[in-house]
N, CA, C, O and the ligand as a Tripos MOL2 file, in Angstrom:
@<TRIPOS>MOLECULE
protein
  273   271    69     0     0
PROTEIN
NO_CHARGES

@<TRIPOS>ATOM
      1 N          98.3550   94.7140   21.8210 N.3       1 MET1
      2 CA         97.9040   95.0130   23.1770 C.3       1 MET1
      3 C          96.7070   95.9580   23.1120 C.2       1 MET1
      4 O          96.5940   96.7630   22.1880 O.2       1 MET1
      5 N          95.8310   95.8560   24.0800 N.am      2 GLU2
      6 CA         94.6640   96.7320   24.0710 C.3       2 GLU2
      7 C          94.4920   97.3840   25.4230 C.2       2 GLU2
      8 O          94.8480   96.8200   26.4580 O.2       2 GLU2
      9 N          93.9360   98.5890   25.3960 N.am      3 ALA3
     10 CA         93.6800   99.2980   26.6490 C.3       3 ALA3
     11 C          92.3560  100.0250   26.5470 C.2       3 ALA3
     12 O          91.9910  100.5310   25.4870 O.2       3 ALA3
     13 N          91.6490  100.0730   27.6480 N.am      4 THR4
     14 CA         90.4220  100.8550   27.7120 C.3       4 THR4
     15 C          90.6080  101.8970   28.8000 C.2       4 THR4
     16 O          90.9310  101.5810   29.9450 O.2       4 THR4
     17 N          90.3990  103.1430   28.4150 N.am      5 MET5
     18 CA         90.5690  104.2330   29.3740 C.3       5 MET5
     19 C          89.2900  105.0070   29.5520 C.2       5 MET5
     20 O          88.5770  105.2760   28.5850 O.2       5 MET5
     21 N          88.9970  105.3670   30.7860 N.am      6 LYS6
     22 CA         87.8460  106.2050   31.0910 C.3       6 LYS6
     23 C          88.2080  107.6430   30.7660 C.2       6 LYS6
     24 O          89.1720  108.1870   31.3040 O.2       6 LYS6
     25 N          87.4270  108.2580   29.8800 N.am      7 VAL7
     26 CA         87.7060  109.6330   29.4860 C.3       7 VAL7
     27 C          86.6040  110.5460   30.0110 C.2       7 VAL7
     28 O          85.4210  110.3420   29.7390 O.2       7 VAL7
     29 N          87.0190  111.5550   30.7660 N.am      8 GLN8
     30 CA         86.0500  112.4920   31.3180 C.3       8 GLN8
     31 C          86.0970  113.8040   30.5610 C.2       8 GLN8
     32 O          87.1700  114.2690   30.1770 O.2       8 GLN8
     33 N          84.9360  114.3990   30.3470 N.am      9 GLY9
     34 CA         84.8790  115.7140   29.7330 C.3       9 GLY9
     35 C          84.3600  115.7120   28.3120 C.2       9 GLY9
     36 O          84.2380  116.7750   27.7030 O.2       9 GLY9
     37 N          84.0470  114.5270   27.7580 N.am     10 MET10
     38 CA         83.4980  114.4830   26.4000 C.3      10 MET10
     39 C          81.9940  114.7540   26.4800 C.2      10 MET10
     40 O          81.2790  114.1240   27.2600 O.2      10 MET10
     41 N          81.5240  115.7070   25.6540 N.am     11 THR11
     42 CA         80.1140  116.0680   25.7210 C.3      11 THR11
     43 C          79.3620  115.9000   24.4020 C.2      11 THR11
     44 O          78.1330  115.9670   24.3810 O.2      11 THR11
     45 N          80.0780  115.6860   23.3150 N.am     12 CYS12
     46 CA         79.3810  115.5860   22.0310 C.3      12 CYS12
     47 C          80.2300  114.8100   21.0160 C.2      12 CYS12
     48 O          81.3380  114.3680   21.3190 O.2      12 CYS12
     49 N          79.6870  114.6580   19.8250 N.am     13 GLY13
     50 CA         80.3900  113.9200   18.7850 C.3      13 GLY13
     51 C          81.6980  114.5740   18.3920 C.2      13 GLY13
     52 O          82.6270  113.9020   17.9440 O.2      13 GLY13
     53 N          81.7720  115.8980   18.5610 N.am     14 GLY14
     54 CA         83.0110  116.6000   18.2370 C.3      14 GLY14
     55 C          84.1300  116.1780   19.1760 C.2      14 GLY14
     56 O          85.2830  116.0280   18.7700 O.2      14 GLY14
     57 N          83.7670  115.9890   20.4360 N.am     15 CYS15
     58 CA         84.7510  115.5470   21.4280 C.3      15 CYS15
     59 C          85.2290  114.1420   21.0720 C.2      15 CYS15
     60 O          86.4220  113.8470   21.1430 O.2      15 CYS15
     61 N          84.2980  113.2880   20.6930 N.am     16 VAL16
     62 CA         84.6430  111.9150   20.3220 C.3      16 VAL16
     63 C          85.6150  111.9460   19.1380 C.2      16 VAL16
     64 O          86.5940  111.2010   19.1030 O.2      16 VAL16
     65 N          85.3250  112.8180   18.1740 N.am     17 ALA17
     66 CA         86.1870  112.9310   16.9990 C.3      17 ALA17
     67 C          87.5720  113.4330   17.3860 C.2      17 ALA17
     68 O          88.5790  112.9590   16.8590 O.2      17 ALA17
     69 N          87.6230  114.4030   18.3170 N.am     18 SER18
     70 CA         88.9130  114.9420   18.7530 C.3      18 SER18
     71 C          89.7470  113.8880   19.4470 C.2      18 SER18
     72 O          90.9300  113.7230   19.1460 O.2      18 SER18
     73 N          89.1270  113.1670   20.3820 N.am     19 VAL19
     74 CA         89.8590  112.1430   21.1230 C.3      19 VAL19
     75 C          90.3290  111.0520   20.1620 C.2      19 VAL19
     76 O          91.4560  110.5680   20.2670 O.2      19 VAL19
     77 N          89.4640  110.6720   19.2340 N.am     20 THR20
     78 CA         89.8220  109.6550   18.2530 C.3      20 THR20
     79 C          91.0170  110.1170   17.4330 C.2      20 THR20
     80 O          91.9490  109.3520   17.1840 O.2      20 THR20
     81 N          90.9770  111.3670   17.0210 N.am     21 ARG21
     82 CA         92.0420  111.8990   16.1610 C.3      21 ARG21
     83 C          93.3870  111.9300   16.8910 C.2      21 ARG21
     84 O          94.4030  111.5050   16.3410 O.2      21 ARG21
     85 N          93.3950  112.4310   18.1240 N.am     22 VAL22
     86 CA         94.6820  112.5290   18.8180 C.3      22 VAL22
     87 C          95.2450  111.1490   19.1520 C.2      22 VAL22
     88 O          96.4600  110.9520   19.1600 O.2      22 VAL22
     89 N          94.3550  110.1990   19.4270 N.am     23 LEU23
     90 CA         94.8500  108.8510   19.7340 C.3      23 LEU23
     91 C          95.4270  108.1960   18.4890 C.2      23 LEU23
     92 O          96.4630  107.5340   18.5450 O.2      23 LEU23
     93 N          94.7320  108.3920   17.3470 N.am     24 LYS24
     94 CA         95.2240  107.7970   16.1030 C.3      24 LYS24
     95 C          96.5510  108.4120   15.6880 C.2      24 LYS24
     96 O          97.3270  107.7990   14.9560 O.2      24 LYS24
     97 N          96.8100  109.6320   16.1610 N.am     25 ALA25
     98 CA         98.0530  110.3220   15.7960 C.3      25 ALA25
     99 C          99.2490  109.7990   16.5940 C.2      25 ALA25
    100 O         100.3980  110.0820   16.2520 O.2      25 ALA25
    101 N          98.9790  109.0380   17.6550 N.am     26 VAL26
    102 CA        100.0830  108.5020   18.4570 C.3      26 VAL26
    103 C         100.7520  107.3720   17.6870 C.2      26 VAL26
    104 O         100.0910  106.4410   17.2260 O.2      26 VAL26
    105 N         102.0570  107.4650   17.5570 N.am     27 ASP27
    106 CA        102.8030  106.4540   16.8310 C.3      27 ASP27
    107 C         102.6480  105.0930   17.5070 C.2      27 ASP27
    108 O         102.9140  104.9570   18.7010 O.2      27 ASP27
    109 N         102.2210  104.0940   16.7510 N.am     28 GLY28
    110 CA        102.0710  102.7590   17.3080 C.3      28 GLY28
    111 C         100.6330  102.3680   17.5690 C.2      28 GLY28
    112 O         100.3520  101.2220   17.9180 O.2      28 GLY28
    113 N          99.7070  103.3270   17.3990 N.am     29 VAL29
    114 CA         98.2910  103.0280   17.6160 C.3      29 VAL29
    115 C          97.6820  102.4550   16.3400 C.2      29 VAL29
    116 O          97.8100  103.0380   15.2630 O.2      29 VAL29
    117 N          97.0190  101.3080   16.4720 N.am     30 ASP30
    118 CA         96.4430  100.6390   15.3090 C.3      30 ASP30
    119 C          94.9540  100.9270   15.1500 C.2      30 ASP30
    120 O          94.4660  101.1390   14.0410 O.2      30 ASP30
    121 N          94.2390  100.9300   16.2760 N.am     31 GLU31
    122 CA         92.7960  101.0470   16.1860 C.3      31 GLU31
    123 C          92.2540  101.7970   17.3930 C.2      31 GLU31
    124 O          92.7100  101.6000   18.5190 O.2      31 GLU31
    125 N          91.2720  102.6620   17.1440 N.am     32 VAL32
    126 CA         90.7020  103.4690   18.2240 C.3      32 VAL32
    127 C          89.1880  103.3980   18.1500 C.2      32 VAL32
    128 O          88.5980  103.5380   17.0790 O.2      32 VAL32
    129 N          88.5640  103.1790   19.3020 N.am     33 ASP33
    130 CA         87.1080  103.1790   19.3640 C.3      33 ASP33
    131 C          86.6980  103.9850   20.5940 C.2      33 ASP33
    132 O          86.8590  103.5410   21.7310 O.2      33 ASP33
    133 N          86.1640  105.1780   20.3390 N.am     34 VAL34
    134 CA         85.7920  106.0560   21.4420 C.3      34 VAL34
    135 C          84.2760  106.0680   21.5760 C.2      34 VAL34
    136 O          83.5600  106.2490   20.5920 O.2      34 VAL34
    137 N          83.7950  105.8770   22.7940 N.am     35 SER35
    138 CA         82.3550  105.8750   23.0480 C.3      35 SER35
    139 C          81.9700  107.0320   23.9560 C.2      35 SER35
    140 O          82.4970  107.1830   25.0580 O.2      35 SER35
    141 N          81.0400  107.8440   23.4710 N.am     36 LEU36
    142 CA         80.5510  108.9770   24.2660 C.3      36 LEU36
    143 C          79.6860  108.4560   25.4140 C.2      36 LEU36
    144 O          79.8240  108.8990   26.5540 O.2      36 LEU36
    145 N          78.7980  107.5170   25.1060 N.am     37 ASP37
    146 CA         77.8850  106.9720   26.1260 C.3      37 ASP37
    147 C          78.6520  106.3090   27.2630 C.2      37 ASP37
    148 O          78.3380  106.5080   28.4370 O.2      37 ASP37
    149 N          79.6490  105.5300   26.9090 N.am     38 ALA38
    150 CA         80.4190  104.8130   27.9240 C.3      38 ALA38
    151 C          81.5260  105.6870   28.5220 C.2      38 ALA38
    152 O          82.1540  105.3190   29.5150 O.2      38 ALA38
    153 N          81.7550  106.8540   27.9000 N.am     39 ALA39
    154 CA         82.8160  107.7620   28.3380 C.3      39 ALA39
    155 C          84.1580  107.0420   28.4040 C.2      39 ALA39
    156 O          84.9020  107.1600   29.3780 O.2      39 ALA39
    157 N          84.4440  106.2990   27.3510 N.am     40 GLN40
    158 CA         85.7220  105.6020   27.3510 C.3      40 GLN40
    159 C          86.3280  105.4870   25.9620 C.2      40 GLN40
    160 O          85.6510  105.6320   24.9440 O.2      40 GLN40
    161 N          87.6140  105.2230   25.9570 N.am     41 ALA41
    162 CA         88.3430  105.0420   24.7100 C.3      41 ALA41
    163 C          89.0020  103.6690   24.7540 C.2      41 ALA41
    164 O          89.7120  103.3190   25.6970 O.2      41 ALA41
    165 N          88.7390  102.9110   23.7010 N.am     42 HIS42
    166 CA         89.3600  101.6020   23.5870 C.3      42 HIS42
    167 C          90.4050  101.6980   22.4810 C.2      42 HIS42
    168 O          90.1090  102.1160   21.3610 O.2      42 HIS42
    169 N          91.6210  101.3060   22.8120 N.am     43 VAL43
    170 CA         92.7200  101.4770   21.8710 C.3      43 VAL43
    171 C          93.4830  100.1690   21.6960 C.2      43 VAL43
    172 O          93.7990   99.4830   22.6680 O.2      43 VAL43
    173 N          93.7700   99.8380   20.4460 N.am     44 ARG44
    174 CA         94.6380   98.6940   20.1710 C.3      44 ARG44
    175 C          95.9620   99.2690   19.6820 C.2      44 ARG44
    176 O          95.9890  100.0880   18.7640 O.2      44 ARG44
    177 N          97.0420   98.8440   20.2910 N.am     45 TYR45
    178 CA         98.3370   99.4430   19.9620 C.3      45 TYR45
    179 C          99.4620   98.4270   20.0080 C.2      45 TYR45
    180 O          99.3250   97.3250   20.5380 O.2      45 TYR45
    181 N         100.5740   98.8430   19.4340 N.am     46 ASP46
    182 CA        101.7770   98.0210   19.4360 C.3      46 ASP46
    183 C         102.5790   98.3810   20.6860 C.2      46 ASP46
    184 O         103.1060   99.4890   20.7730 O.2      46 ASP46
    185 N         102.6820   97.4760   21.6490 N.am     47 PRO47
    186 CA        103.3570   97.7880   22.9100 C.3      47 PRO47
    187 C         104.8470   98.0680   22.7490 C.2      47 PRO47
    188 O         105.4830   98.5970   23.6600 O.2      47 PRO47
    189 N         105.4040   97.7170   21.5970 N.am     48 ALA48
    190 CA        106.8160   98.0070   21.3630 C.3      48 ALA48
    191 C         107.0060   99.4710   20.9770 C.2      48 ALA48
    192 O         108.1190   99.9940   21.0260 O.2      48 ALA48
    193 N         105.9150  100.1260   20.5950 N.am     49 ARG49
    194 CA        106.0330  101.4980   20.1010 C.3      49 ARG49
    195 C         105.3490  102.5360   20.9660 C.2      49 ARG49
    196 O         105.7130  103.7110   20.9280 O.2      49 ARG49
    197 N         104.3560  102.1180   21.7500 N.am     50 THR50
    198 CA        103.7050  103.1020   22.6170 C.3      50 THR50
    199 C         103.1120  102.3870   23.8240 C.2      50 THR50
    200 O         103.2210  101.1670   23.9420 O.2      50 THR50
    201 N         102.4930  103.1330   24.7060 N.am     51 GLY51
    202 CA        101.9340  102.5370   25.9080 C.3      51 GLY51
    203 C         100.8790  103.4460   26.5080 C.2      51 GLY51
    204 O         100.6330  104.5460   26.0140 O.2      51 GLY51
    205 N         100.2630  102.9790   27.5710 N.am     52 VAL52
    206 CA         99.1770  103.7350   28.1990 C.3      52 VAL52
    207 C          99.5860  105.1560   28.6120 C.2      52 VAL52
    208 O          98.7910  106.0800   28.4390 O.2      52 VAL52
    209 N         100.8010  105.3650   29.1520 N.am     53 PRO53
    210 CA        101.1610  106.7400   29.5240 C.3      53 PRO53
    211 C         101.1040  107.7080   28.3380 C.2      53 PRO53
    212 O         100.6610  108.8470   28.4890 O.2      53 PRO53
    213 N         101.5500  107.2610   27.1600 N.am     54 ALA54
    214 CA        101.5320  108.1260   25.9750 C.3      54 ALA54
    215 C         100.1010  108.3570   25.4940 C.2      54 ALA54
    216 O          99.7580  109.4530   25.0490 O.2      54 ALA54
    217 N          99.2750  107.3230   25.5860 N.am     55 LEU55
    218 CA         97.8740  107.4450   25.1690 C.3      55 LEU55
    219 C          97.1580  108.4260   26.0900 C.2      55 LEU55
    220 O          96.3910  109.2860   25.6560 O.2      55 LEU55
    221 N          97.4360  108.2620   27.3600 N.am     56 ARG56
    222 CA         96.8290  109.1060   28.3660 C.3      56 ARG56
    223 C          97.2300  110.5690   28.1620 C.2      56 ARG56
    224 O          96.4050  111.4770   28.2640 O.2      56 ARG56
    225 N          98.5010  110.7690   27.8750 N.am     57 LYS57
    226 CA         98.9950  112.1270   27.6710 C.3      57 LYS57
    227 C          98.3370  112.7670   26.4440 C.2      57 LYS57
    228 O          98.0090  113.9530   26.4620 O.2      57 LYS57
    229 N          98.1440  111.9840   25.3860 N.am     58 ALA58
    230 CA         97.5200  112.5120   24.1670 C.3      58 ALA58
    231 C          96.1030  112.9940   24.4720 C.2      58 ALA58
    232 O          95.6810  114.0480   23.9960 O.2      58 ALA58
    233 N          95.3760  112.2160   25.2660 N.am     59 ILE59
    234 CA         94.0070  112.5750   25.6260 C.3      59 ILE59
    235 C          94.0110  113.8380   26.4990 C.2      59 ILE59
    236 O          93.2090  114.7500   26.2990 O.2      59 ILE59
    237 N          94.9130  113.8650   27.4480 N.am     60 GLU60
    238 CA         94.9730  115.0090   28.3650 C.3      60 GLU60
    239 C          95.4190  116.2850   27.6330 C.2      60 GLU60
    240 O          94.9260  117.3760   27.9180 O.2      60 GLU60
    241 N          96.3470  116.1350   26.6990 N.am     61 ASP61
    242 CA         96.7950  117.2930   25.9320 C.3      61 ASP61
    243 C          95.6680  117.8510   25.0690 C.2      61 ASP61
    244 O          95.6750  119.0300   24.7150 O.2      61 ASP61
    245 N          94.6970  116.9960   24.7320 N.am     62 ALA62
    246 CA         93.5620  117.4380   23.9160 C.3      62 ALA62
    247 C          92.5170  118.1340   24.7900 C.2      62 ALA62
    248 O          91.5400  118.6810   24.2780 O.2      62 ALA62
    249 N          92.7230  118.1110   26.1080 N.am     63 GLY63
    250 CA         91.8150  118.8390   26.9890 C.3      63 GLY63
    251 C          90.8320  117.9910   27.7630 C.2      63 GLY63
    252 O          89.8790  118.5160   28.3380 O.2      63 GLY63
    253 N          91.0510  116.6810   27.7870 N.am     64 TYR64
    254 CA         90.1380  115.8060   28.5160 C.3      64 TYR64
    255 C          90.8800  115.1310   29.6550 C.2      64 TYR64
    256 O          92.1100  115.1130   29.6930 O.2      64 TYR64
    257 N          90.1210  114.5850   30.5700 N.am     65 ASP65
    258 CA         90.7400  113.9290   31.7130 C.3      65 ASP65
    259 C          90.5940  112.4250   31.5900 C.2      65 ASP65
    260 O          89.5800  111.9150   31.1120 O.2      65 ASP65
    261 N          91.6230  111.7320   32.0280 N.am     66 VAL66
    262 CA         91.5860  110.2700   32.0360 C.3      66 VAL66
    263 C          91.5140  109.8110   33.4790 C.2      66 VAL66
    264 O          92.3730  110.1460   34.2940 O.2      66 VAL66
    265 N          90.4750  109.0370   33.7900 N.am     67 ALA67
    266 CA         90.3460  108.5140   35.1330 C.3      67 ALA67
    267 C          91.3190  107.3530   35.2900 C.2      67 ALA67
    268 O          91.6070  106.6370   34.3310 O.2      67 ALA67
    269 N          91.8150  107.1790   36.4910 N.am     68 ALA68
    270 CA         92.8190  106.1430   36.7370 C.3      68 ALA68
    271 C          92.2660  104.7620   36.4390 C.2      68 ALA68
    272 O          92.9760  103.7670   36.5910 O.2      68 ALA68
    273 CU         82.1910  118.0690   22.2540 Cu       69 CU69
@<TRIPOS>BOND
     1     1     2 1
     2     2     3 1
     3     3     4 2
     4     3     5 am
     5     5     6 1
     6     6     7 1
     7     7     8 2
     8     7     9 am
     9     9    10 1
    10    10    11 1
    11    11    12 2
    12    11    13 am
    13    13    14 1
    14    14    15 1
    15    15    16 2
    16    15    17 am
    17    17    18 1
    18    18    19 1
    19    19    20 2
    20    19    21 am
    21    21    22 1
    22    22    23 1
    23    23    24 2
    24    23    25 am
    25    25    26 1
    26    26    27 1
    27    27    28 2
    28    27    29 am
    29    29    30 1
    30    30    31 1
    31    31    32 2
    32    31    33 am
    33    33    34 1
    34    34    35 1
    35    35    36 2
    36    35    37 am
    37    37    38 1
    38    38    39 1
    39    39    40 2
    40    39    41 am
    41    41    42 1
    42    42    43 1
    43    43    44 2
    44    43    45 am
    45    45    46 1
    46    46    47 1
    47    47    48 2
    48    47    49 am
    49    49    50 1
    50    50    51 1
    51    51    52 2
    52    51    53 am
    53    53    54 1
    54    54    55 1
    55    55    56 2
    56    55    57 am
    57    57    58 1
    58    58    59 1
    59    59    60 2
    60    59    61 am
    61    61    62 1
    62    62    63 1
    63    63    64 2
    64    63    65 am
    65    65    66 1
    66    66    67 1
    67    67    68 2
    68    67    69 am
    69    69    70 1
    70    70    71 1
    71    71    72 2
    72    71    73 am
    73    73    74 1
    74    74    75 1
    75    75    76 2
    76    75    77 am
    77    77    78 1
    78    78    79 1
    79    79    80 2
    80    79    81 am
    81    81    82 1
    82    82    83 1
    83    83    84 2
    84    83    85 am
    85    85    86 1
    86    86    87 1
    87    87    88 2
    88    87    89 am
    89    89    90 1
    90    90    91 1
    91    91    92 2
    92    91    93 am
    93    93    94 1
    94    94    95 1
    95    95    96 2
    96    95    97 am
    97    97    98 1
    98    98    99 1
    99    99   100 2
   100    99   101 am
   101   101   102 1
   102   102   103 1
   103   103   104 2
   104   103   105 am
   105   105   106 1
   106   106   107 1
   107   107   108 2
   108   107   109 am
   109   109   110 1
   110   110   111 1
   111   111   112 2
   112   111   113 am
   113   113   114 1
   114   114   115 1
   115   115   116 2
   116   115   117 am
   117   117   118 1
   118   118   119 1
   119   119   120 2
   120   119   121 am
   121   121   122 1
   122   122   123 1
   123   123   124 2
   124   123   125 am
   125   125   126 1
   126   126   127 1
   127   127   128 2
   128   127   129 am
   129   129   130 1
   130   130   131 1
   131   131   132 2
   132   131   133 am
   133   133   134 1
   134   134   135 1
   135   135   136 2
   136   135   137 am
   137   137   138 1
   138   138   139 1
   139   139   140 2
   140   139   141 am
   141   141   142 1
   142   142   143 1
   143   143   144 2
   144   143   145 am
   145   145   146 1
   146   146   147 1
   147   147   148 2
   148   147   149 am
   149   149   150 1
   150   150   151 1
   151   151   152 2
   152   151   153 am
   153   153   154 1
   154   154   155 1
   155   155   156 2
   156   155   157 am
   157   157   158 1
   158   158   159 1
   159   159   160 2
   160   159   161 am
   161   161   162 1
   162   162   163 1
   163   163   164 2
   164   163   165 am
   165   165   166 1
   166   166   167 1
   167   167   168 2
   168   167   169 am
   169   169   170 1
   170   170   171 1
   171   171   172 2
   172   171   173 am
   173   173   174 1
   174   174   175 1
   175   175   176 2
   176   175   177 am
   177   177   178 1
   178   178   179 1
   179   179   180 2
   180   179   181 am
   181   181   182 1
   182   182   183 1
   183   183   184 2
   184   183   185 am
   185   185   186 1
   186   186   187 1
   187   187   188 2
   188   187   189 am
   189   189   190 1
   190   190   191 1
   191   191   192 2
   192   191   193 am
   193   193   194 1
   194   194   195 1
   195   195   196 2
   196   195   197 am
   197   197   198 1
   198   198   199 1
   199   199   200 2
   200   199   201 am
   201   201   202 1
   202   202   203 1
   203   203   204 2
   204   203   205 am
   205   205   206 1
   206   206   207 1
   207   207   208 2
   208   207   209 am
   209   209   210 1
   210   210   211 1
   211   211   212 2
   212   211   213 am
   213   213   214 1
   214   214   215 1
   215   215   216 2
   216   215   217 am
   217   217   218 1
   218   218   219 1
   219   219   220 2
   220   219   221 am
   221   221   222 1
   222   222   223 1
   223   223   224 2
   224   223   225 am
   225   225   226 1
   226   226   227 1
   227   227   228 2
   228   227   229 am
   229   229   230 1
   230   230   231 1
   231   231   232 2
   232   231   233 am
   233   233   234 1
   234   234   235 1
   235   235   236 2
   236   235   237 am
   237   237   238 1
   238   238   239 1
   239   239   240 2
   240   239   241 am
   241   241   242 1
   242   242   243 1
   243   243   244 2
   244   243   245 am
   245   245   246 1
   246   246   247 1
   247   247   248 2
   248   247   249 am
   249   249   250 1
   250   250   251 1
   251   251   252 2
   252   251   253 am
   253   253   254 1
   254   254   255 1
   255   255   256 2
   256   255   257 am
   257   257   258 1
   258   258   259 1
   259   259   260 2
   260   259   261 am
   261   261   262 1
   262   262   263 1
   263   263   264 2
   264   263   265 am
   265   265   266 1
   266   266   267 1
   267   267   268 2
   268   267   269 am
   269   269   270 1
   270   270   271 1
   271   271   272 2
@<TRIPOS>SUBSTRUCTURE
     1 MET1         2 RESIDUE 1 A MET
     2 GLU2         6 RESIDUE 1 A GLU
     3 ALA3        10 RESIDUE 1 A ALA
     4 THR4        14 RESIDUE 1 A THR
     5 MET5        18 RESIDUE 1 A MET
     6 LYS6        22 RESIDUE 1 A LYS
     7 VAL7        26 RESIDUE 1 A VAL
     8 GLN8        30 RESIDUE 1 A GLN
     9 GLY9        34 RESIDUE 1 A GLY
    10 MET10       38 RESIDUE 1 A MET
    11 THR11       42 RESIDUE 1 A THR
    12 CYS12       46 RESIDUE 1 A CYS
    13 GLY13       50 RESIDUE 1 A GLY
    14 GLY14       54 RESIDUE 1 A GLY
    15 CYS15       58 RESIDUE 1 A CYS
    16 VAL16       62 RESIDUE 1 A VAL
    17 ALA17       66 RESIDUE 1 A ALA
    18 SER18       70 RESIDUE 1 A SER
    19 VAL19       74 RESIDUE 1 A VAL
    20 THR20       78 RESIDUE 1 A THR
    21 ARG21       82 RESIDUE 1 A ARG
    22 VAL22       86 RESIDUE 1 A VAL
    23 LEU23       90 RESIDUE 1 A LEU
    24 LYS24       94 RESIDUE 1 A LYS
    25 ALA25       98 RESIDUE 1 A ALA
    26 VAL26      102 RESIDUE 1 A VAL
    27 ASP27      106 RESIDUE 1 A ASP
    28 GLY28      110 RESIDUE 1 A GLY
    29 VAL29      114 RESIDUE 1 A VAL
    30 ASP30      118 RESIDUE 1 A ASP
    31 GLU31      122 RESIDUE 1 A GLU
    32 VAL32      126 RESIDUE 1 A VAL
    33 ASP33      130 RESIDUE 1 A ASP
    34 VAL34      134 RESIDUE 1 A VAL
    35 SER35      138 RESIDUE 1 A SER
    36 LEU36      142 RESIDUE 1 A LEU
    37 ASP37      146 RESIDUE 1 A ASP
    38 ALA38      150 RESIDUE 1 A ALA
    39 ALA39      154 RESIDUE 1 A ALA
    40 GLN40      158 RESIDUE 1 A GLN
    41 ALA41      162 RESIDUE 1 A ALA
    42 HIS42      166 RESIDUE 1 A HIS
    43 VAL43      170 RESIDUE 1 A VAL
    44 ARG44      174 RESIDUE 1 A ARG
    45 TYR45      178 RESIDUE 1 A TYR
    46 ASP46      182 RESIDUE 1 A ASP
    47 PRO47      186 RESIDUE 1 A PRO
    48 ALA48      190 RESIDUE 1 A ALA
    49 ARG49      194 RESIDUE 1 A ARG
    50 THR50      198 RESIDUE 1 A THR
    51 GLY51      202 RESIDUE 1 A GLY
    52 VAL52      206 RESIDUE 1 A VAL
    53 PRO53      210 RESIDUE 1 A PRO
    54 ALA54      214 RESIDUE 1 A ALA
    55 LEU55      218 RESIDUE 1 A LEU
    56 ARG56      222 RESIDUE 1 A ARG
    57 LYS57      226 RESIDUE 1 A LYS
    58 ALA58      230 RESIDUE 1 A ALA
    59 ILE59      234 RESIDUE 1 A ILE
    60 GLU60      238 RESIDUE 1 A GLU
    61 ASP61      242 RESIDUE 1 A ASP
    62 ALA62      246 RESIDUE 1 A ALA
    63 GLY63      250 RESIDUE 1 A GLY
    64 TYR64      254 RESIDUE 1 A TYR
    65 ASP65      258 RESIDUE 1 A ASP
    66 VAL66      262 RESIDUE 1 A VAL
    67 ALA67      266 RESIDUE 1 A ALA
    68 ALA68      270 RESIDUE 1 A ALA
    69 CU69       273 GROUP 0 **** ****
């Protein structure tokens, strides 16, 4: 399963690295592609192990906002 989330608050490559790291740390996440220009995170994950609420929480816990 794949999801694309709008991430607000990323301002530099460090932010991209942080968001990428926390998403990859979520159990069940296979692939992460975060774009600073597009202000979004594209995630491929195993729906049996995780879901958008957990991905969203990981991003928010890292200090960024996820647009609905
Ligand atoms: Cu930054």
